[in-house]
C-alpha positions in Angstrom: 106.5 94.9 122.3 105.1 94.9 118.8 107.2 97.8 117.5 108.1 101.5 118.2 106.4 104.6 117.0 107.9 108.1 116.7 105.3 110.7 116.8 106.3 114.1 115.3 104.3 117.2 116.2 103.5 120.0 113.8 105.1 123.4 113.5 104.5 125.6 116.5 102.9 122.7 118.4 104.7 120.5 120.9 105.2 116.8 122.0 102.3 117.1 124.4 99.8 118.3 121.8 96.4 116.7 121.8 96.7 114.7 118.6 100.1 113.4 119.3 99.0 112.4 122.8 96.0 110.6 121.4 98.3 108.7 119.0 100.6 107.7 121.8 97.7 106.3 123.9 96.5 104.3 120.8 100.0 102.8 120.4 100.2 101.9 124.1 96.9 100.1 124.0 98.2 98.0 121.1 101.5 97.1 122.8 103.7 99.5 120.8 106.2 101.8 122.5 106.5 105.4 121.4 108.4 108.5 121.7 107.4 112.2 121.0 110.4 114.3 120.0 110.3 117.9 121.0 111.1 120.2 118.0 110.0 123.5 119.6 113.6 124.8 119.9 114.0 124.2 116.1 110.7 125.7 115.2 111.7 128.9 117.1 114.8 129.4 114.9 113.2 131.8 112.5 116.6 133.0 111.2 116.7 129.6 109.5 113.4 130.1 107.7 109.7 130.9 108.2 109.2 127.3 109.4 112.2 127.3 111.7 115.2 125.0 111.2 113.5 122.3 109.0 116.8 120.6 108.1 117.7 120.2 111.8 114.2 119.0 112.5 114.6 116.3 109.8 118.0 115.3 111.1 116.7 114.9 114.6 114.0 112.6 113.5 116.5 110.7 111.2 118.9 110.1 114.2 116.0 108.9 116.4 114.6 106.7 113.6 117.9 105.0 112.8 118.4 104.0 116.4 114.8 102.8 116.8 114.7 100.8 113.5 117.8 98.8 114.7 115.6 97.5 117.6 112.6 96.3 115.6 109.6 97.4 113.5 109.3 101.2 113.3 106.2 103.4 112.4 106.6 107.1 111.8 103.6 109.4 112.4 103.4 113.2 112.1 101.2 116.1 111.8 101.7 118.8 109.1 105.4 119.6 109.2 105.9 116.5 111.3 104.2 114.4 108.6 106.5 116.0 105.9 109.7 115.1 107.8 108.3 111.6 108.6 107.8 111.0 104.9 111.3 112.1 104.0 113.0 110.1 106.8 111.0 107.0 105.7 113.1 107.1 102.5 116.3 106.7 104.6 115.3 104.3 107.3 113.4 101.0 107.2 109.8 101.6 108.4 106.9 99.3 108.7 104.3 102.0 108.1 103.5 105.7 108.0 100.7 107.8 109.5 100.4 111.3 108.0 98.0 113.9 109.4 97.4 117.0 107.2 100.6 116.4 105.2 102.1 119.3 103.2 102.4 118.0 99.7 105.0 120.8 99.0 106.8 122.9 101.5 107.7 125.0 98.5 108.5 124.3 94.8 111.8 122.7 95.7 110.6 120.4 98.5 107.8 118.1 97.6 106.6 115.4 99.9 108.1 112.0 99.3 107.8 108.8 101.3 108.7 105.1 101.3 106.2 102.7 99.6 105.0 101.2 102.9 101.5 100.8 104.3 100.4 104.5 104.7 97.3 106.1 106.3 96.6 109.7 105.7 94.0 111.8 107.5 93.3 115.2 106.1 90.6 117.9 106.5 88.3 118.7 103.6 88.5 122.3 104.8 92.3 122.5 105.3 93.1 126.2 104.8 96.8 125.5 104.1 96.9 122.2 102.1 94.1 121.7 99.6 92.5 118.2 100.0 92.7 117.6 96.2 96.5 117.8 96.4 96.5 115.1 99.1 94.2 112.9 97.1 96.4 113.3 94.0 99.5 112.4 96.1 97.9 109.4 97.8 96.2 107.8 94.8 99.3 106.3 93.0 100.5 104.9 96.4 97.1 103.3 97.1 97.4 104.9 100.5 94.5 104.7 103.0 93.1 108.2 102.9 90.5 109.4 105.4 89.1 112.8 104.5 87.2 114.5 107.4 85.0 117.5 107.9 87.8 119.5 109.6 90.4 122.2 109.1 94.3 121.9 109.1 94.5 121.5 112.8 92.1 118.5 112.7 90.9 119.5 116.2 87.5 118.0 115.6 89.1 114.7 114.5 91.4 113.7 117.4 89.6 110.5 118.2 89.1 109.7 114.5 92.8 110.2 114.1 93.7 107.9 117.0 91.3 105.2 115.7 92.8 105.3 112.3 96.3 105.1 113.7 95.3 102.2 115.9 94.0 100.4 112.8 97.2 101.0 110.9 99.2 99.6 113.8 96.9 96.6 114.2 97.3 95.8 110.5 101.1 95.6 110.7 
C-alpha cells in the first residue's frame, strides 16, 4: 500500500458518483487504498442551511482523516463542497496531497477556501456556472498548485477521464 485516499463527493451527489468512482479506480491501479464517505444524510439537513449540515460534513471527514493519517500517507480529494471540506480538513490533519475538483473559493463571505501547503492539483471548468474560473486561478497561483482548466461546466461531466488521469498523476508524484 502506497497510501490512502479519502474521496469526498459534492453536494447532492453521492459516494458512487461517476467522478468519485473514477478517482477510486485510478487510486487502486496505483496501489492506493481509498474510501468514499457518504454525506447524503448531511446534505439533506436543509434546516441546517441551504447546503445541508456543512459543519457535520467537515467533522465526518476530519474524524476519518485523523484515523487514516495515523496509518500512513493520506491524500484528500473532493468535488465542489467535497473539495471545500477537503481543503479545510487538510489544515488539521497531515496530508501528502490534495486533489480539488471545481472547488468553491468561497462558500460565503465568512467561509473562504483554505488548504495546507502540500502538492495540490485542481481541475476546474472554464464554463463553471457556480464558481468563476478566474477565482480559482487567483486562489491557485500563490500556491503554485497544478491547475487544469477544461472546457466543461461545474459538474465536470465531460472531464471524468481527464480528472482520473490528473488524480493518478498526483498520486504517482507522491
